[in-house]
Every structure is written in structure tokens, then in C-alpha cells.
N, C-alpha and C positions, 0 to 999 in steps of 0.2 A: 344152555346159551343166553348172553344177557340180550336183549335188545337192545336198536343204537336208535334212537333218537331222530336224529336227523337222517334215517331213513326212513323212519312214520311219519317225518317232515314229509317225505320229498311222497311218500304214498299218499300222502295224504291224512291219516293216519291221526296224528298227534295235531294240536293248534299247534299257528308259528304267522306272525306278521311279515306276510316278505314284499319285499321291497323293491326286488324284479326280480324277473326266471327266459334263463336262456336253454337253450334247449339240452344242453349239459351242465345246466350248476341251477341255483337259488340262492338270493343275499334276503338275509333276514334279518332281523332286530331280535338279538340274545338277549335270553332273561337276563333283568341287571344291567343292561349299557349301563357302562362308565364316563360316556357323552355322551350328549347328543349325537345325533348320524355314527356311533358305532354298529359297526356292519359286520354280520358275517358272511363270506360268503364260500359256498359247499358248490361238492358234487355233487349230481345228482348217480350214480352209481358210487357204490362203496369203498369207498378206500382208507384202509385206515392210518396213515401219514402223508406227507409230500413224499416220503424217499418208495414206498410201495408202487404204484405208475408215473411216470417222466409224465408222460402224458397225459392223463388228467391233473397230473398235478401246473403245467403248464395250462391244457384251457383253461382252468379255474385261474390263475395266475389271469389270464387276457380278461376274463370276468370281469376279475377286481379295480385292475386296469381302467377298465370304461366305465366303472362306480366312481374311482378317482382322478379320474380327470380334468384338470383344471390347475390350477399352482396353489390349492388348498395344505397345508403342512397336514399330515400322518403321516404312523406306522402303520405296516404292514405285517403283522405280527403271525405264527404258526411254531406251530412245537411237535416232537416225534417223540416221545418216551414218558411213564410220568416222573420222568427226573429232569422231563425238559419243559415239566409243568402240562402238560397232554391228560386231562380227563375227560376228554370225552372222545376215541380213537371212531375217528372219520374221518378225512382232513377238513380242515376249515378252516381260512384267513379271516384273519380279527384284521379289519379297515377303523380304526383308528385314526378320528378329526382331533389333530392339536392345533393347545395357541398358549401363546409366552404367558411363560407363569402358572400355569392350568395347572401345575401341582400334583401330574401322575411319573408315577415311578415307572418308566422301560423293569419288565419282568426281573432281568438277570441281574441290573442296580442292588447291590444289598448294601452299599453302604460302607460295605469293608474292603479296604487297599488291593491294591493291586497285588497279585502273589510276584512276589520274585524268580525267576530262573533261576 
């Protein structure tokens, strides 16, 4: 069985730059942040993704909202499944501060025209 890097961080066995801690979640700086202020919010309890446990997902989002308070433009991004770009199978929310013309493309924008129905 593969060890979960986020569970290892929660347990204190892996290094991380912790931004904030709640009784049920952690906010940390990701490896390779895409912009200054890029933060991950993870539940302390292992759940694979936002569909596994609605209560954990909602509590994690509550923590993300506390960090994102104010009027700064920001994306909140999470994924479910490898096909949806999930690479770590422990629920995590990306808080990505945005600025006009920052050049960041949303992960689901491919540059292709929309399909006709």
C-alpha cells in the first residue's frame, strides 16, 4: 500500500510549511506553488476526494473560506479522479490567488472550441 503524503504531513512524519491549523484541517504551502499565496487546505482525516464524505468536504471548505476571506480574486480548485487531474488521492483544496493578466489557465481550459451537442 502506498503511503499518503498528506497523511504523513498530518502525522508530523513529513515536512511541510503550515500556514494555519484547525482541529480538523491544515493549510499548507504546496510544493511548487503556481503563484504567491497558493495554499492547499487538507482535512486531517484521510478521505480520497470531495465525494467520499460530504461532512469532511464541507468542513474542509469552511476552513478554505476562512483563509480566502476578503475580496481578493481567487480560484478554489479540487479534483476527483485521475481523469480530472487528481494526483494525490487525499482531499485537498487549492486556493489560488488571481490577478488580471496573470497568465494562469484554468486546468480544464484546453484551448479547444466547445463541442457541439
